[in-house]
N, C-alpha and C positions, 0 to 999 in steps of 0.2 A: 078388609085391610085395616080399617081403623080399629075394629074390635080386636084384631090380632095384635096391633100395636099396643093397645091398652093392656091386653093380657100379658104381653112381654114386659111392659113397664112395671106392672103390678108384681110380676114374678121377681124382677130385679130389686125392687125396694125391700122386701123382706130379706132377700139374700144379702143385700148390702148392709142392712141393719144387723143381721147375724154376724157378719164379718167385723163390723165395728164393735159389737158387744164382745166378741171373742178377743179382739185386739185390746179392749179395755181390761179384760180379765188377765191377759198376759202381761199388760203393763203393770197391773197391781201385783201379779205374781213375781215379776222381776223386782219390784220395790221391796216386797216382803222377803224374798230370797236374799237380796243384798243386805238386809238388816238382820234377818234371823236364820239365814241359811235355807237350803232346800227343804229341810225338815219342817221349817216354819210355814211352808206353803201348803195349806189345806183348803178343802172346799169351803168349810165353815168360815175360816179367816177371810177368804176372798169374798164370800157372800156378805159378811158383815162390812167389809171395807167398801164394797160397791153398792150396798143397799139392795142386794138381790136375794132371792131365795136360794137355798142350797141346790134345789132341783134345777133352777135356772142356770146356775154355774155348771152343774154336772152335765146338763144337756149339750154343752159345747165340747165336752171331753168324755170319753168312754169310761175313764177311771182316773184316780189321782195319779197313778203312774203315767198315764198319757198326758195329763196336765203338766207334770214335772218335765217330761221329755219335750213337750211343746215349749215350755219355758226355756229350757236349755237351747233349743233350736233358735228361738227368738234372740237369746243372748248371743249365740254364735253369729247370727246374721249381723247383729249390730257391731259385734267385735270386729268381724272381717271388714265391714263397711268403714269402720273408723281407722283400722290399722293397715289393711292390705290395699284397699281401693285407692287411697291417695298416693301410696307409694308406687303403684304401677305407672304413674305419670313420670317417674324418674327413669333415667336410662338403665338398662339392664346392667347389673354388676354391683360394685361397692356402694354407689350412691343409692341404689334402690334398697340394698340390704340395710344401710344405715337409716334410711327413711322408715323402713318397716320397724326396726328396733326402736327408733325415736318415737314413732307413733305408739308402739306397744307400751313403752315405759311411761310415756305421757298419760296414756289411758290408765295404767296402773296407779299413777300418781293421783288421778282424779277419783279412782275407786278406793283409795285408802280409807276414806271415811265410811264407805259402805261395804266394800268387799268385792273381790273378783270371783265369779262363779267357777271359773276354771280352777282356781286355787281352793276356795272354800268347798266347792262341790267335790273336788278330789279328796279333800280331807274327810268329808262326811261319808263318802262312798268308796274309799280305797279298799275296804275289806268286806263290802256288802254286795254279794252277787245279785244280779237282776238286770232288768232292761235299762234302768236309769244309769247304773254303773257302766253298762255296755255302751250307752250313748255318750257318756262322759269320756270313756276310753277312746271311742271313735273320734270325738271332737279333738281331744288332745293329740291323738296320733296324726290327724289331718293337719293340725297346727305345726307339729314337729316336721312333717313332710314339707309344709310350705316354707319353713325356715331352711330346711335342707336344700330345697330347690333354689332359694335365693342365694345360698352359699355357693352352690355349684355353678350358678351364673357368674359368680366372681372368678371362678376357675376358668370358665369358658372365655371370659373377657381378658384373662391373663392377669387379673388383679390379685389373685391368690394362687398359691403354689398348687400344682397338680396333686401333690401328696397330702393336701390339707385333710385333717381328720374330721370329716363332716359330723359324724355321730358325736364326737367329743365336743365340738363347738356348740351343737344344739344342746347337749347336756349342760355345758357351762352357762349358756345363755338362759336356759330355763331355771337352773340353780340360782342364777343372779336374780331372776324375777321372784323366786321364792324368798330369797334373802331380803330383797327390797320390801316385800309384803310383811315379813316378820319384823323388819326394822321399823316400818311405819305403824303397823297395827299393834304388835305386842309391846315394842319398846317405846312407841309414841315419839319417835325421833323424826325431825323434819328435814334431815340432810340427805335423805335417800336419793332424791332426784339428781343431785350433783354427783354423788358417789357412783350411782349406777351408770351414768354416762361415761365417767372416767374408766370404770372397769370394762364396759363393753368396748370402748375404744382401744383399751389395752389388749383385750382378747383378739379383736380384729387385726390390730397392728402386728400381733405375733405371727399371723399366718399370711400377711400380705407379701406379694412378690417383691423382690428387691432387684434393682438393676445390677447387672454383672459387675463384679468388683467391689460391691458394697457388703 
């Protein structure tokens, strides 16, 4: 029994070490991608950054493509954890939708000095077929669906009209995010956080239900 216990413990230690190393690689990949885009993420760059051999980095991922996809998945997990998870604590309906949008645009504000992989990755891979682009499209589609679900909850609670154009609102909100990114990154303006909240409040107010007679 004792020998078996030691064997199990010995097996877990290398596995845990491997998980920690892989996480460190992804952490470095996210930092590089935020600064230089996904194209800046290479096995060599990460090896130099972490003081590892290229083969050591490569052993955790079957290819550079798999590394980029793993980086995107880690970014997505962190994005959803920061944007969606706190908002779920709010009641279904307009309060939850506003919390989601507030969290989203707050995160965008924090990323203006580094870059949002949803936006920068979309620009890099918008016309480049392959597995990385497919993963980006899947991620963005899932995010649009999450926004659509939050809007439909507002219809279910009676806070938005039944005829609300969900697809149009999602398009408007995502266009707002792109405009915010351009305003902050390209134009180097610092008024985006105030403006973006004014605009998304105006978008939501346009579609909210009104008491009869108003």
